[in-house]
RODO-2510 file (C-alpha; in nm, 4 decimals, decimal comma):
residues 580
     n   res          X          Y          Z
     1     m    13,1412    19,9541    16,3943
     2     s    13,1300    19,8078    16,0429
     3     m    13,2652    19,4627    15,9704
     4     a    13,5955    19,4275    15,7842
     5     t    13,5815    19,2946    15,4311
     6     v    13,7698    18,9916    15,3064
     7     a    14,0070    19,2266    15,1227
     8     e    14,0710    19,4303    15,4375
     9     q    14,1422    19,1151    15,6352
    10     l    14,3851    18,9974    15,3675
    11     v    14,5690    19,3298    15,3642
    12     d    14,5857    19,3266    15,7449
    13     l    14,7437    18,9796    15,7388
    14     l    14,9993    19,0885    15,4792
    15     v    15,0946    19,3848    15,6974
    16     q    15,1347    19,1567    15,9997
    17     a    15,3640    18,9377    15,7887
    18     g    15,5915    19,2345    15,7174
    19     v    15,4742    19,3280    15,3670
    20     r    15,5391    19,6967    15,3027
    21     r    15,4363    19,7233    14,9371
    22     i    15,2035    19,5578    14,6864
    23     y    15,3164    19,5983    14,3251
    24     g    15,0479    19,5849    14,0589
    25     v    14,8105    19,7391    13,8089
    26     v    14,4612    19,8314    13,9302
    27     g    14,1484    19,6787    13,7777
    28     d    13,7823    19,6335    13,8655
    29     s    13,8156    19,2863    14,0171
    30     l    14,1000    19,4195    14,2343
    31     n    13,9114    19,7274    14,3530
    32     p    13,8317    19,5961    14,7036
    33     v    14,1997    19,5090    14,7578
    34     t    14,3412    19,8359    14,6266
    35     d    14,0851    20,0305    14,8299
    36     a    14,1877    19,8404    15,1431
    37     v    14,5493    19,9332    15,0715
    38     r    14,4483    20,2968    15,0187
    39     r    14,2917    20,3095    15,3637
    40     s    14,5893    20,1480    15,5375
    41     s    14,8779    20,3605    15,6624
    42     e    15,1102    20,0609    15,6859
    43     i    15,1262    19,9380    15,3274
    44     e    15,1785    20,1069    14,9896
    45     w    15,0342    20,0346    14,6474
    46     v    15,3109    20,0639    14,3856
    47     q    15,1532    20,1387    14,0493
    48     v    15,3541    19,9770    13,7696
    49     r    15,2846    19,9804    13,3970
    50     h    15,2916    19,6045    13,3440
    51     e    15,2145    19,3246    13,5889
    52     e    15,5243    19,1314    13,4799
    53     a    15,7294    19,4217    13,6161
    54     a    15,5264    19,4021    13,9388
    55     a    15,6283    19,0414    13,9976
    56     f    15,9943    19,1090    13,9089
    57     a    15,9988    19,4058    14,1482
    58     a    15,8374    19,2068    14,4299
    59     g    16,0874    18,9238    14,3850
    60     a    16,3819    19,1648    14,3905
    61     e    16,2597    19,3389    14,7065
    62     a    16,2243    19,0007    14,8764
    63     q    16,5792    18,9053    14,7783
    64     i    16,7258    19,2345    14,9006
    65     t    16,5351    19,2601    15,2295
    66     g    16,4675    18,8962    15,3140
    67     r    16,1070    18,9982    15,3862
    68     l    15,7845    18,8763    15,2338
    69     t    15,6622    19,0962    14,9481
    70     a    15,3435    19,1015    14,7421
    71     c    15,2140    19,1714    14,3932
    72     a    14,8677    19,1660    14,2407
    73     g    14,6879    19,1452    13,9094
    74     s    14,3260    19,1842    13,8078
    75     c    14,1219    18,8983    13,6630
    76     g    14,2222    18,7166    13,3451
    77     p    14,4861    18,9059    13,1457
    78     g    14,5934    19,1129    13,4453
    79     n    14,7081    18,8278    13,6645
    80     l    14,8330    18,6293    13,3641
    81     h    15,0938    18,9021    13,3137
    82     l    15,2352    18,8191    13,6587
    83     i    15,3340    18,4675    13,5635
    84     n    15,6793    18,5252    13,4153
    85     g    15,8002    18,7363    13,7067
    86     l    15,6518    18,4872    13,9527
    87     f    15,8389    18,2021    13,7857
    88     d    16,1571    18,4020    13,8363
    89     a    16,0797    18,4813    14,2006
    90     h    15,9908    18,1204    14,2741
    91     r    16,3039    17,9800    14,1111
    92     s    16,5113    18,2433    14,2937
    93     m    16,3577    18,1280    14,6257
    94     a    16,2130    18,4750    14,6936
    95     p    15,9163    18,4815    14,9374
    96     v    15,6312    18,6461    14,7461
    97     v    15,2525    18,6362    14,7837
    98     a    15,0598    18,7106    14,4643
    99     v    14,6956    18,8131    14,4724
   100     a    14,5296    18,6968    14,1504
   101     a    14,1897    18,8627    14,1274
   102     h    13,9183    18,6491    13,9661
   103     i    13,5914    18,6994    13,7806
   104     p    13,2633    18,7101    13,9826
   105     s    13,2295    18,3846    14,1730
   106     e    12,8864    18,2978    14,0328
   107     d    13,0264    18,3070    13,6776
   108     i    13,3284    18,0838    13,7288
   109     g    13,3086    17,7907    13,4895
   110     t    13,0823    17,9634    13,2353
   111     a    13,3454    18,0937    12,9887
   112     y    13,2710    18,4421    13,1241
   113     f    13,4477    18,7560    12,9964
   114     q    13,8211    18,7387    13,0885
   115     e    13,7752    18,4022    13,2587
   116     t    14,0860    18,1998    13,3380
   117     h    14,1555    17,9640    13,6258
   118     p    14,4406    18,1273    13,8201
   119     d    14,4346    17,8676    14,0977
   120     r    14,5416    17,6158    13,8305
   121     l    14,7585    17,8404    13,6153
   122     f    15,0057    17,9318    13,8895
   123     v    15,0592    17,5821    14,0312
   124     e    15,3917    17,5307    13,8530
   125     c    15,5438    17,8581    13,9771
   126     s    15,4330    17,8374    14,3408
   127     h    15,4414    17,6240    14,6513
   128     y    15,0767    17,7063    14,7220
   129     s    14,7978    17,8204    14,4884
   130     e    14,4394    17,8237    14,6157
   131     m    14,1163    18,0140    14,5594
   132     i    13,9074    18,1837    14,8250
   133     s    13,5543    18,1146    14,7003
   134     n    13,3684    18,2255    15,0135
   135     p    13,4466    18,4512    15,3114
   136     e    13,4596    18,1586    15,5555
   137     q    13,7928    18,0544    15,4072
   138     m    13,9517    18,3683    15,5499
   139     p    14,1849    18,4018    15,7241
   140     q    14,3043    18,0388    15,7030
   141     v    14,3887    18,0349    15,3310
   142     a    14,5754    18,3652    15,3535
   143     q    14,7678    18,2482    15,6602
   144     i    14,8691    17,9244    15,4894
   145     a    14,9799    18,1179    15,1809
   146     i    15,1921    18,3568    15,3862
   147     q    15,3522    18,0880    15,6010
   148     t    15,4242    17,8721    15,2976
   149     a    15,5927    18,1540    15,1064
   150     i    15,8135    18,2393    15,4039
   151     g    15,8783    17,8873    15,5323
   152     r    15,9561    17,7345    15,1914
   153     s    16,1167    18,0438    15,0349
   154     g    15,9053    18,0838    14,7261
   155     v    15,5757    18,1997    14,5810
   156     s    15,2209    18,1564    14,7115
   157     v    14,9197    18,2620    14,5054
   158     i    14,5771    18,3564    14,6391
   159     s    14,3017    18,3628    14,3763
   160     l    14,0251    18,5953    14,4916
   161     p    13,7017    18,6742    14,3032
   162     g    13,6271    19,0444    14,3161
   163     d    13,2803    18,9985    14,4672
   164     v    13,4159    18,7750    14,7447
   165     a    13,6902    19,0302    14,8202
   166     g    13,4210    19,2903    14,8908
   167     m    13,2122    19,0692    15,1217
   168     e    13,2140    19,0959    15,4988
   169     a    13,4784    18,8760    15,6562
   170     p    13,3843    18,6423    15,9405
   171     r    13,4805    18,7424    16,2931
   172     k    13,7915    18,5307    16,3316
   173     r    14,1285    18,5941    16,4862
   174     t    14,3741    18,7283    16,2318
   175     e    14,6868    18,7412    16,4480
   176     m    14,9508    18,4959    16,3309
   177     a    15,2325    18,3160    16,5058
   178     l    15,4519    18,4260    16,2206
   179     v    15,7356    18,2228    16,0773
   180     s    15,9870    18,4986    16,0100
   181     r    16,2408    18,2961    15,8116
   182     p    16,3028    17,9434    15,6816
   183     p    16,4301    17,6925    15,9383
   184     t    16,7919    17,5848    15,9781
   185     v    16,8228    17,2183    15,8863
   186     r    17,0899    16,9981    16,0430
   187     p    17,1885    16,6660    15,8801
   188     g    17,1400    16,3406    16,0660
   189     e    17,4303    16,1791    16,2493
   190     a    17,4524    15,8885    16,0059
   191     e    17,4934    16,1253    15,7098
   192     l    17,7538    16,3297    15,8967
   193     d    17,9499    16,0165    15,9921
   194     r    17,9547    15,8989    15,6317
   195     l    18,0516    16,2472    15,5081
   196     v    18,3452    16,2595    15,7506
   197     e    18,4562    15,9201    15,6189
   198     i    18,4422    16,0281    15,2555
   199     v    18,6292    16,3531    15,3194
   200     d    18,9022    16,1838    15,5201
   201     e    18,9522    15,9220    15,2467
   202     a    18,9953    16,1840    14,9723
   203     e    19,3336    16,3273    14,8769
   204     r    19,2124    16,6086    14,6498
   205     v    18,8893    16,7885    14,7501
   206     t    18,7142    17,0650    14,5524
   207     l    18,4204    17,2725    14,6740
   208     f    18,1638    17,4170    14,4323
   209     c    17,9194    17,6653    14,5836
   210     g    17,5866    17,8202    14,4873
   211     s    17,3449    18,0654    14,6420
   212     g    17,2676    17,8153    14,9177
   213     a    17,6007    17,9217    15,0689
   214     a    17,4716    18,2792    15,1055
   215     e    17,5121    18,2969    15,4827
   216     a    17,7975    18,0494    15,5111
   217     h    18,1012    18,2344    15,3712
   218     d    18,3064    18,1953    15,6895
   219     e    18,2105    17,8292    15,7262
   220     v    18,3084    17,7540    15,3654
   221     m    18,6452    17,9260    15,4089
   222     a    18,7143    17,7401    15,7340
   223     f    18,6332    17,4044    15,5773
   224     a    18,8379    17,4794    15,2627
   225     d    19,1341    17,5684    15,4820
   226     r    19,0999    17,2458    15,6811
   227     v    19,0950    17,0218    15,3728
   228     q    19,3121    17,2420    15,1439
   229     a    19,0387    17,2636    14,8821
   230     p    19,0055    17,4999    14,5855
   231     v    18,6667    17,6744    14,5874
   232     g    18,4672    17,7400    14,2700
   233     h    18,1210    17,8843    14,2350
   234     a    17,8166    17,9004    14,0133
   235     l    17,6907    18,2394    13,8930
   236     r    17,4445    18,2727    14,1823
   237     g    17,7196    18,1832    14,4275
   238     k    17,9598    18,4527    14,3078
   239     e    17,8410    18,7359    14,5325
   240     w    17,8567    18,5150    14,8422
   241     i    18,1764    18,3166    14,7883
   242     q    18,4288    18,4998    14,5696
   243     y    18,5230    18,7836    14,8054
   244     d    18,7917    18,7362    15,0752
   245     n    18,8539    18,3899    14,9332
   246     p    19,2163    18,2701    14,9206
   247     f    19,0963    17,9427    14,7664
   248     d    18,9073    18,0975    14,4717
   249     v    18,9368    17,9261    14,1328
   250     g    18,6549    18,1050    13,9536
   251     m    18,3267    18,0032    13,7999
   252     s    18,2165    17,7048    13,5939
   253     g    17,9407    17,6837    13,3350
   254     l    17,8753    17,8458    12,9990
   255     l    18,0004    18,1818    13,1286
   256     g    18,2818    18,0311    13,3325
   257     y    18,6362    18,1529    13,3759
   258     g    18,9508    18,0524    13,5565
   259     a    19,0250    17,7017    13,6828
   260     a    18,6910    17,5974    13,8347
   261     y    18,6309    17,3439    13,5580
   262     e    18,9768    17,1844    13,6029
   263     a    18,9449    17,1805    13,9819
   264     m    18,6118    16,9978    13,9564
   265     h    18,7455    16,7373    13,7130
   266     e    19,0928    16,6777    13,8583
   267     c    18,9875    16,6244    14,2200
   268     d    18,8887    16,2881    14,3622
   269     l    18,6058    16,4357    14,5740
   270     l    18,3753    16,7146    14,4596
   271     i    18,1457    16,8661    14,7240
   272     l    17,8500    17,0651    14,5887
   273     l    17,7374    17,3173    14,8489
   274     g    17,3951    17,4787    14,8104
   275     t    17,3879    17,4657    14,4323
   276     d    17,1367    17,3263    14,1859
   277     f    17,3844    17,3907    13,9021
   278     p    17,1890    17,2839    13,5909
   279     y    17,4628    17,2251    13,3329
   280     r    17,5377    16,8534    13,3500
   281     p    17,8102    16,8555    13,0808
   282     f    18,0264    17,0718    13,3103
   283     l    18,0036    16,8265    13,6006
   284     p    18,2481    16,5335    13,6197
   285     d    18,1304    16,1741    13,5989
   286     d    18,4456    15,9981    13,7170
   287     v    18,5002    16,1452    14,0663
   288     k    18,3170    16,1022    14,3947
   289     i    18,0456    16,3632    14,4392
   290     v    17,8728    16,4752    14,7586
   291     q    17,5897    16,7269    14,7520
   292     v    17,4665    16,9322    15,0482
   293     d    17,1343    17,1126    15,0017
   294     v    16,8579    17,2351    15,2300
   295     r    16,6044    17,1115    14,9743
   296     p    16,6238    16,7318    14,9580
   297     e    16,4496    16,7267    14,6191
   298     n    16,7633    16,8885    14,4707
   299     l    16,9911    16,6020    14,5745
   300     g    17,1106    16,4018    14,2758
   301     r    16,8953    16,5965    14,0326
   302     r    17,1914    16,6942    13,8117
   303     s    17,4544    16,4265    13,8667
   304     r    17,5243    16,0871    14,0138
   305     l    17,5930    16,1171    14,3865
   306     d    17,7989    15,9102    14,6239
   307     l    17,6251    16,0841    14,9134
   308     g    17,3378    16,3289    14,9400
   309     v    17,3148    16,5363    15,2586
   310     s    16,9959    16,7214    15,3437
   311     g    17,0952    17,0235    15,5464
   312     d    17,1696    17,3930    15,5590
   313     v    17,5196    17,4597    15,4218
   314     g    17,6363    17,6666    15,7179
   315     e    17,5002    17,4289    15,9808
   316     t    17,6364    17,1242    15,7968
   317     l    17,9867    17,2717    15,7769
   318     r    17,9778    17,3812    16,1412
   319     c    17,9096    17,0188    16,2311
   320     l    18,1528    16,8740    15,9777
   321     t    18,4695    17,0855    15,9950
   322     p    18,5824    16,9985    16,3501
   323     r    18,5318    16,6278    16,2812
   324     v    18,7401    16,5856    15,9651
   325     s    19,1149    16,5343    15,9748
   326     r    19,3223    16,8364    15,8780
   327     k    19,4951    16,7896    15,5424
   328     t    19,8466    16,9291    15,5063
   329     d    19,9227    16,8534    15,1423
   330     r    19,8620    17,1757    14,9452
   331     r    19,9922    17,0543    14,6091
   332     f    19,6511    17,0171    14,4439
   333     l    19,5247    17,3493    14,5807
   334     d    19,8406    17,5349    14,4766
   335     r    19,8335    17,3843    14,1281
   336     m    19,4733    17,4956    14,0808
   337     l    19,5499    17,8470    14,2088
   338     r    19,8334    17,8743    13,9555
   339     k    19,6090    17,7445    13,6759
   340     h    19,3455    17,9959    13,7741
   341     a    19,5872    18,2896    13,7661
   342     d    19,7379    18,1731    13,4354
   343     a    19,3921    18,1394    13,2764
   344     l    19,2970    18,4915    13,3814
   345     e    19,6309    18,6366    13,2670
   346     k    19,5617    18,5097    12,9150
   347     v    19,2358    18,7008    12,8771
   348     v    19,2934    19,0140    13,0830
   349     a    19,4322    19,2140    12,7886
   350     a    19,1055    19,1955    12,5957
   351     y    18,9644    19,4996    12,7708
   352     t    19,2866    19,6851    12,8596
   353     t    19,4511    19,7152    12,5161
   354     d    19,3615    20,0267    12,3136
   355     v    19,0195    20,0490    12,4795
   356     e    19,0106    20,4271    12,4612
   357     r    19,0535    20,4128    12,0832
   358     h    18,8208    20,1229    12,0058
   359     k    18,4888    20,2248    11,8497
   360     p    18,2245    20,0978    11,8931
   361     i    18,3016    20,0800    12,2627
   362     h    18,4106    19,7520    12,4228
   363     p    18,1259    19,6504    12,6585
   364     e    18,3918    19,4839    12,8758
   365     y    18,5504    19,8230    12,9261
   366     v    18,2176    19,9770    13,0272
   367     a    18,1628    19,7026    13,2836
   368     s    18,5125    19,7410    13,4290
   369     v    18,4669    20,1178    13,4679
   370     l    18,1240    20,0582    13,6227
   371     d    18,2848    19,8273    13,8771
   372     d    18,5370    20,1001    13,9649
   373     e    18,2889    20,3843    13,9978
   374     t    17,9975    20,2273    14,1856
   375     a    17,9549    20,2212    14,5619
   376     d    18,0862    19,9458    14,7873
   377     d    17,7296    19,8563    14,8880
   378     a    17,5677    19,8991    14,5462
   379     v    17,2928    19,6695    14,4226
   380     f    17,3313    19,5527    14,0622
   381     t    17,0342    19,4110    13,8753
   382     v    17,1454    19,2315    13,5618
   383     d    16,9662    19,1529    13,2375
   384     t    16,9842    18,8018    13,0973
   385     g    17,2206    18,7613    12,8030
   386     m    17,5543    18,9334    12,7585
   387     c    17,4964    19,1509    13,0667
   388     n    17,5202    18,8258    13,2657
   389     v    17,8672    18,7801    13,1194
   390     w    17,9811    19,1315    13,2038
   391     a    17,8452    19,1071    13,5597
   392     a    18,0022    18,7643    13,6146
   393     r    18,3424    18,8831    13,4951
   394     y    18,3656    19,2442    13,6079
   395     i    18,1470    19,3174    13,9099
   396     t    18,3640    19,2609    14,2138
   397     p    18,1815    19,1218    14,5183
   398     n    18,2877    19,2333    14,8651
   399     g    18,0224    19,0974    15,1015
   400     r    17,8197    19,4204    15,0867
   401     r    17,7303    19,4493    14,7206
   402     r    17,4380    19,2542    14,5812
   403     v    17,3984    19,1149    14,2308
   404     i    17,0466    19,0077    14,1292
   405     g    16,9335    18,8695    13,7971
   406     s    16,7126    18,6081    13,6397
   407     f    16,9957    18,3623    13,6866
   408     t    16,7782    18,0512    13,7207
   409     h    16,4714    18,1385    13,5156
   410     g    16,6693    18,3206    13,2469
   411     s    16,4068    18,5764    13,1470
   412     m    16,4709    18,8813    12,9334
   413     a    16,3791    19,2279    13,0624
   414     n    16,4340    19,1572    13,4319
   415     a    16,6978    19,4169    13,5270
   416     m    16,5023    19,7412    13,5143
   417     p    16,1875    19,6208    13,6998
   418     q    16,4044    19,4394    13,9554
   419     a    16,5794    19,7710    14,0167
   420     i    16,2421    19,9179    14,1202
   421     g    16,2003    19,6532    14,3905
   422     a    16,5616    19,6878    14,5010
   423     q    16,5425    20,0675    14,5315
   424     l    16,2089    20,1252    14,7069
   425     p    16,3099    19,9778    15,0461
   426     d    16,6151    20,2082    15,0639
   427     r    16,6319    20,5198    14,8468
   428     e    16,9798    20,6028    14,9787
   429     r    17,1401    20,2839    14,8505
   430     q    17,2878    20,2932    14,5022
   431     v    17,0951    20,0688    14,2617
   432     v    17,2277    20,0116    13,9099
   433     a    17,0425    19,8210    13,6388
   434     m    17,2821    19,6646    13,3874
   435     a    17,0431    19,6393    13,0942
   436     g    17,0714    19,5340    12,7341
   437     d    16,8806    19,7279    12,4719
   438     g    16,6711    19,4175    12,3935
   439     g    16,5647    19,3600    12,7521
   440     f    16,5173    19,7276    12,8349
   441     s    16,2961    19,7920    12,5340
   442     m    16,0785    19,4887    12,6159
   443     l    15,9469    19,6424    12,9407
   444     m    16,0507    20,0021    12,8734
   445     g    15,7147    20,1334    12,9914
   446     d    15,8156    20,0731    13,3512
   447     f    16,1012    20,3208    13,3214
   448     l    15,8092    20,5608    13,3667
   449     t    15,7391    20,3938    13,7027
   450     i    16,0935    20,4785    13,8121
   451     i    16,0319    20,8404    13,7076
   452     q    15,6852    20,8553    13,8661
   453     y    15,8188    20,7535    14,2073
   454     g    16,1356    20,9609    14,1750
   455     l    16,3536    20,6570    14,2333
   456     p    16,7280    20,7269    14,2000
   457     v    16,7770    20,4107    13,9917
   458     k    17,0620    20,4300    13,7418
   459     v    17,0161    20,2342    13,4197
   460     v    17,3406    20,1560    13,2382
   461     l    17,2282    20,0482    12,8936
   462     f    17,4628    19,8299    12,6864
   463     n    17,3216    19,9362    12,3503
   464     n    17,4558    19,7192    12,0675
   465     s    17,1336    19,7102    11,8613
   466     s    17,1247    19,3321    11,8762
   467     l    17,0472    19,0244    12,0821
   468     s    17,4142    18,9327    12,1232
   469     m    17,3787    18,6173    12,3289
   470     v    17,1366    18,4747    12,0745
   471     d    17,3911    18,5624    11,8032
   472     l    17,6461    18,3520    11,9890
   473     e    17,4049    18,0646    12,0393
   474     m    17,3320    18,0586    11,6673
   475     l    17,7005    18,0745    11,5766
   476     v    17,8045    17,7818    11,7941
   477     a    17,5119    17,5843    11,6546
   478     g    17,6472    17,6459    11,3044
   479     l    17,3613    17,8784    11,2105
   480     p    17,3876    18,2278    11,0621
   481     p    17,2401    18,4864    11,3033
   482     h    16,8907    18,5882    11,1964
   483     g    16,6266    18,8062    11,3558
   484     t    16,8682    18,9384    11,6185
   485     e    16,9298    19,2952    11,4963
   486     y    16,7516    19,6128    11,6090
   487     p    16,7626    19,9609    11,4552
   488     d    16,9800    20,2117    11,6386
   489     v    16,7766    20,3965    11,9025
   490     d    16,8817    20,6940    12,1163
   491     y    16,7493    20,5765    12,4542
   492     a    16,9052    20,8746    12,6324
   493     a    16,6804    21,1040    12,4291
   494     i    16,3785    20,8915    12,5263
   495     a    16,4818    20,9146    12,8929
   496     r    16,5091    21,2931    12,8742
   497     a    16,1735    21,3220    12,6993
   498     a    16,0164    21,1182    12,9806
   499     g    16,1614    21,3434    13,2507
   500     a    16,4756    21,1554    13,3564
   501     h    16,8401    21,2458    13,3098
   502     g    16,9789    21,0829    12,9959
   503     v    17,3387    21,0659    12,8696
   504     r    17,4478    20,8999    12,5440
   505     v    17,8096    20,7919    12,4968
   506     d    17,9669    20,6626    12,1760
   507     d    18,3290    20,7623    12,2427
   508     p    18,5256    20,5361    12,4790
   509     k    18,7085    20,8383    12,6202
   510     a    18,3745    20,9648    12,7553
   511     v    18,2688    20,6422    12,9293
   512     r    18,4018    20,7268    13,2742
   513     s    18,2838    21,0871    13,2780
   514     g    17,9420    20,9893    13,1408
   515     l    17,9021    20,7186    13,4014
   516     r    18,0103    20,9535    13,6784
   517     e    17,7568    21,2136    13,5605
   518     v    17,4755    20,9585    13,5736
   519     l    17,5772    20,8102    13,9094
   520     d    17,6052    21,1565    14,0665
   521     h    17,2634    21,2679    13,9407
   522     d    17,0059    21,3082    14,2165
   523     g    16,7203    21,1092    14,0648
   524     p    16,6409    20,8661    13,7831
   525     a    16,9107    20,8534    13,5168
   526     l    17,0069    20,6476    13,2136
   527     l    17,3462    20,6062    13,0490
   528     d    17,3062    20,4894    12,6889
   529     v    17,6420    20,3410    12,5804
   530     v    17,6804    20,2452    12,2158
   531     t    17,8755    19,9195    12,2392
   532     d    18,0306    19,6812    11,9923
   533     p    17,7820    19,4135    11,8768
   534     n    18,0778    19,1924    11,7829
   535     a    18,2245    19,1921    12,1346
   536     l    18,1882    18,8203    12,1745
   537     s    18,3845    18,5356    12,0236
   538     v    18,3609    18,1636    11,9933
   539     p    18,6545    17,9578    12,1249
   540     p    18,9852    18,0147    11,9434
   541     r    18,9962    17,6649    11,7899
   542     i    18,6744    17,5869    11,6031
   543     t    18,5927    17,2204    11,5594
   544     g    18,3033    17,0406    11,3981
   545     q    18,1885    16,9382    11,7433
   546     q    18,1838    17,3004    11,8577
   547     l    17,9741    17,4057    11,5619
   548     t    17,6992    17,1755    11,6840
   549     g    17,7164    17,2835    12,0466
   550     f    17,9443    17,3798    12,3325
   551     a    18,2381    17,1373    12,3447
   552     l    18,3471    17,0655    12,7003
   553     a    18,7191    17,1149    12,6629
   554     t    18,6949    17,4718    12,5328
   555     s    18,3483    17,6098    12,6043
   556     k    18,4334    17,6728    12,9661
   557     m    18,6029    17,9852    12,8291
   558     v    18,3439    18,0611    12,5611
   559     l    18,3657    18,4377    12,5769
   560     q    18,7206    18,5636    12,5534
   561     g    18,6713    18,8899    12,7361
   562     g    18,8698    19,0266    13,0246
   563     v    18,8136    18,9494    13,3890
   564     g    18,8362    19,2819    13,5701
   565     r    18,9724    19,2863    13,9228
   566     m    18,9545    18,9078    13,9516
   567     i    19,3081    18,8890    13,8184
   568     q    19,4225    19,0956    14,1183
   569     l    19,2588    18,8474    14,3546
   570     a    19,4145    18,5538    14,1719
   571     r    19,7594    18,7120    14,1861
   572     s    19,7261    18,7895    14,5563
   573     n    19,6178    18,4324    14,6263
   574     l    19,9388    18,3069    14,4684
   575     r    20,1246    18,4805    14,7507
   576     n    19,9652    18,2309    14,9890
   577     i    20,1520    17,9443    14,8255
   578     p    20,4438    17,8486    15,0516
   579     r    20,7891    17,8971    14,9017
   580     p    20,9954    17,5784    14,8576
***
């Protein structure tokens, strides 16, 4: 019986860890790895057109399934292409192992053809980045990489010279006592005692939640009810917190809406739950702030804290809620709920008035129709830029839908490759990529990957022939937009030429029927909607301060679009306010 190679041993360990697919582009230094995958019945090689798409797809699959995923790139330029998608996966806390193939081991350090140093290059976008320079390092290095990616929820990188990958592996045990998920972290008693004290002393409490509250919806609602607190959220917290939430006051930040900003600034205690919200100007500096985060390095990183609590959000609230005194005064909560509803009422008409006669088409209208027509368990992948705005304002969460984007890394071109990783684990689930024409065209080659694998991904392309978010950034900086326009392109025709179903819509009356046609198509499909490039506006009162940046008082409602079904939620929440 022949000995297993280092590559075979690595692939076997990835399979044991639950990896079902490796996304990548083949290359000579990767040949031993891809051949090991070919001979395994338990793992699939997904051939993409660009390694950046491979890393985006792997990160999306990890976020959808909760399982470890993998991607790979050949030596030098091949694995360098992974880096942007790996940054996104790492900052999204997606467990991913990347295999960075390397030049022949004897030539490392000689400025050899395609030589880079991947074990150094990937340090900033990983928890673990090491090189296997001889077979004796297997399987320990691979095991550490796998356990680190799972246990710390992020990226691990294994640099592997092609010649070493093809060598015989030592006879060592390769079975792992696998860590299947990150641990639950409970705060210490002293921190809990102090937190109880601070909560009981406060009269007006506001909660602000991020993606760290992903599995704690019920605990957040129970705590908000006990302390009569309005609940706001960051963009990454929307899908986990907004639904079934009678305390909802919307979202804060540059894309914010509703009364989240007011609730955070008018309380006397702000509790940040599982959020590393980066925008300091939107955080108050004159109220008490408590932050709860499973990663202690996040505590106090964005604002002054009166107390930092290291712990899982759900576990912390399960410990905290029974111990705090029940508050009975709803005046602050009710005032914020009214402010929230009033704020949404003022902007709701932007996408409901004359939309079927407005050409070019309102992108807000497209997003609202998309929200109506898609499945209750759909996965939305969202391009950075204006698509972030439309998803934040129009996609209605319900506890079953997922919304994935480059919300922390902020990369262009993420939506379509992320849709690949979201669709492959479950071909029956509806996956919709909300893409801008700028982002889609950047990695358009991997639309061919969707077609090659027959994935029923639906791309809804907001085609305004411009980089609209950059336009806005230039405008509020007092600069004339420059270098942001693209020529008009018929992407539906490109989709049809490539073998997918393509529909182009430039009449608002055809938006719903065109979308329905694409969603009902059995296979890859693209809806190319010609939208208004001017469908964004700076705040209604322009000041000198605003022309040099986002002014706090008004930039919380920077984009005066509508708000979709959120107004219905806000109105229904008003019914919870007791009558005098």
